[in-house]
N, C-alpha and C positions, 0 to 999 in steps of 0.2 A: 135111944139110938139104936137102930137094928144092927144085925150082924154084918150087913153090907156096909154100913156106915163105919163101923169100927175097922173093918179091913181096909177101906179106902184111906182111912186117917193113918193106919199103920204102914201102909205103902208110901204115902206122902211123908210121913216121918223119916222113913228109911232113905227116901230119895234126898231129903234134906240133909241128912247125916252123911250120906255118901258123897255129897258135893263139897263137904269140906275136908278133903283129903290133904295129907301133909305137902304134897308136891303140886303146887298150882300151875295150872296151865297158863302160859303166858299169852296175854291178849295183844292184838295188833295195836301198835302205836303209830300215830301219824308223825312221821319223819319229813313231811314235805316242807319246803321253804315256805315261810309265812312272809307277808309284806312287812317291812320294818314299822314298828310302832315307836313314836316319840316317847321318851321317857324323862324322868326328872334328872336334872343336871346335864342334859344334852344342850349344845349350843346350835342355835338356829340362825340362818340367814333368811329374812323375810324381805324379799324384793318387790316393790310395786313398780310396775313399768312406768317410765317417764315421770316418777315422783320420788325423788331422793329424800324429800322430808318424812315420808311415810316408811321408807326402807330402813330396816335395822338389823344388826347382829345382836342377838340376846340370848341369855341362858333361860332355860326352863326352870322356874323357881321350885323350891321344894314342895310346894302345895300342887304342882303340876300346871300352873298357869303361866302365861306371858301377858305383858302389857304393851299395847300399841297405841300410838296418838290416833284420835277419833274413834277407834274402835273399843278401847278399854281393855278389860280382862277377858282373856280368851283361854279355854282349857286346851292345852297341847298334848298333855300326858294321854297316852292310849290311842292317839290318832295317827294316821299315816300322814306324810308330808302332803300328799294330794288332798286328804280330807281337811287338813288345817288350812290349805290354800283356799279351798272352796268356801270354808267358814268365814275366813278374813275377807274374801272377795264379796260375799253377801253382805257382810257388816259395812263394808266401804261404799256400797252402791248408793246410798242416800247422799253422800258426800262427794264422790269421785264419779265422772262419767266412764262407764265401761272399764272398771278397774281389772288389771291383769296382775295377779299375785303369784308368786312363785316362792315356795318354801323348800330350802336346801338345808340338810342336816350337816352342819359344819364339823361338829365334834360329837362323837358317840361315847358318852360317859356313863349312861345308864344300864348298859347290858352287862349284867353279872350273874354268876350262878353262886350259890352257897353250899359249902360243904361242912357238915357238922358230924360229930360222933367220934368213932374210933379211927381217926386219921392223924397223921403226924402234924400237920398244920391246918386245923379247921379255920374257916373264914370265907370271905367273899373273893371271888376271882373273876377277872374280866373275862368275857366271852367274845372271843374274836373269831368269827368264821364258825364252821361246824366243829363242835367239840363233843366227843362221846363221854359216857360215864367213866370208862376206863382212863381216857385222857384227863378228866377232871380229877379223879383220885390221884392220878400220878402228880398233877399240879399241886395237890395238897400233901405230897410226900409219901404217899402210900398208906397201907393199913398199919394200925398198931398191933401188938401181939394179941390183943383181946378182941379184935374185930370179928364180927359174925359175917363173913364174906358172902355168904349166901342169902343173908337178910336184908340186903340193901333195899332202900325204898327212895324213889324219886318222887317228890312232892311238886306237882305242877299246878300253879294257881290259875292258869289260863286254860281255856279249852272247854269242850262240850261237857265232859263228865267232871273234870277237877278231881278225880280220885287219884289216891296214890299208885304208883307204878312199881310193883315189885321186880327187883333185879337180882339175879343170881350171878356172882362173879364167876363160878365154875362154868355156868352155861354161857356166859359172854365170851369166856376164853375158848371154849369148846366149839361154839358156833361162829366164832369170828370170821372163819373162812366163807361160811355158807350164807350168814345173814348180815344185813346192814345193822350196825350198831345204833342204839338209841341215841339220836341227836338231842342234845340239851337245848332248851329255849331260855331267853332272858327271864330271870326270877325263879328258875328251878332250883329246888333245894334237894340235895343228896344227903340222906340219913344213913350212916353207917353204924349200926348198932353193936 
């Protein structure tokens, strides 16, 4: 390897080392409202227009499926009500002429966030409306004496990257007036080390 190759490797190494600074730059997080996705334990009204025998109110089972007459097993978990109604309509076409299907979420039981680590009451909490990280920590009774307030991580299982989102309590409080807080989504886990 020549002198030029060694210099380029040295520069590359310095760039890599300098990118791992102690104060991480916060990356933009998608706070936009997402369409509601049906989850386990939700209760659904499945209405087939002009066919009371096929219409049902039923819970989504723990495996994420529902059972309907003539259709059988249908995966409901992870779908929007419109996607599920389209699936059921397609499945009914061989049996019913021009089926019109509507799916309504009667009870929302699956939307929870999880808080673990150094908070007073770790556990699962219902997610009703827009809830920020600060609000979720308040629901869990606040920090314990040993909490690392600037080392909080939000684990988001859905999304493009699925990477942990670092959160600094100091920055959240400091920037509360200027920035929109990180809105939690169903299934998010807040880890307070």
